[in-house]
N, C-alpha and C positions, 0 to 999 in steps of 0.2 A: 680514509685512513688519516689519523692525526699525525702531523709532523712534529717531532720533538726537537726542541732547540735549547741549548744552554748558553749562558753568557760567560765570556772569558773573564776570569777573576782579575786580570790585569787591565786589559783595554776596554772591557765591558761591552764588547760587540757580540752579537748573536752568531753562532756557528752551528752547523749540523754535525760536525766532527770535532771532538775536543780530546785533550790529553790530560789524564789524571796524574798530577805530579806533586812532589814536595820539593820546595826550593828554598825554604827558610829554616832556621833552627827551631821553629815552633812545631815541626812535625805534623802540620795541618795539611790534609790532602785538598787540593784545589783543581779545578778544571781550567785549562788554558788553551788558546788557539795555537795553530802551528807557528805563526810569526812570533808570538810571545814565548813559546816553548824554546825556540832557537836562542832567544835572548837569555832566558833564565838558566838554561843548561850549560851555557858557555862559561868555562872556568869556574864552575860552582861545585865545591866539594859536598854540599848538603843536598844536591839534586838527586831525586829518586823518581823513576818512572813507574806509574801504577796502572797503566792500561790505556786503551783507546776507547772512547765513547762515540758511538755513531747513532744517527737518528733511527 
């Protein structure tokens, strides 16, 4: 079985569980890791959660 991995759009590290979010005014959906997710959603009025991606 092939393991699927994505790279965090912020820290560029590979993770098997990622979070689809918008956190800038560009309205672009990106995948981020849990550590980066906590940073981008803190006091961010443009933050939107779009789901969890798992391997």
